C-alpha positions in Angstrom: -7.1 1.6 -13.7 -4.5 -0.7 -12.1 -3.4 -0.2 -9.0 0.0 -0.2 -7.5 1.6 -0.4 -3.7 4.2 1.7 -2.4 6.2 1.5 1.1 7.7 4.7 3.0 9.5 4.5 6.0 9.4 8.6 6.9 12.4 8.3 9.5 14.4 6.5 7.1 13.5 8.2 4.1 12.6 3.9 2.8 10.9 4.3 -0.4 9.8 0.9 -2.1 7.3 0.2 -5.1 5.4 -3.4 -4.7 3.7 -4.3 -7.2 1.1 -3.5 -10.1 -2.6 -5.0 -9.3 -5.4 -5.1 -11.3 -8.1 -4.2 -8.7 -7.9 -2.4 -5.5 -9.0 -5.4 -3.4 -6.2 -7.6 -4.9 -3.4 -4.1 -4.1 -5.0 -4.3 -0.4 -4.9 -7.4 0.1 -1.4 -7.7 -1.0 -0.7 -6.2 2.1 -2.0 -8.0 4.4 -0.6 -11.1 2.8 2.7 -9.7 3.3 2.0 -9.2 6.7 0.8 -13.3 7.4 4.1 -14.1 5.4 5.9 -11.9 7.5 4.1 -12.6 10.6 3.6 -9.0 11.5 0.1 -8.2 13.3 0.0 -4.6 13.5 -2.1 -3.0 16.2 -4.7 -1.0 14.3 -5.4 -0.8 10.3 -7.4 2.3 8.5 -7.3 3.5 5.3 -8.4 6.6 3.4 -9.0 7.8 -0.1 -8.3 11.0 -1.7 -7.5 12.4 -4.9 -6.1 8.8 -6.5 -4.4 7.3 -3.5 -5.6 6.0 -0.4 -3.0 6.0 2.1 -3.0 2.7 4.5 -2.4 3.7 8.3 -1.4 0.4 10.3 0.0 2.2 13.5 3.3 2.4 13.1 3.3 6.6 12.8 6.7 6.9 10.5 5.7 3.9 8.4 3.1 3.6 5.4 1.1 2.1 2.4 0.1 4.0 -0.3 -1.7 2.2 -2.8 -2.3 4.8 -6.5 -5.1 4.1 -9.0 -2.6 4.2 -12.1 -3.4 4.4 -15.7 -1.9 1.3 -17.4 0.2 1.4 -20.4 -0.7 2.2 -23.5 -0.5 -1.0 -26.6 
């Protein structure tokens, strides 16, 4: 299993796929690392997982991160 990080801005319809990670922890940490690199401090962070997708709500009400469980490509 791999984990892919996506970001969505619901008002502007922007949608980006950031990267793939070997573990859920690495995927979640990549979000925190981006915030630190860009000196962003969310007012709160909460996340929940349902059916292979974790939603990361960080207080912006219209912007969210998603972490998807994905199968690695077959070789």
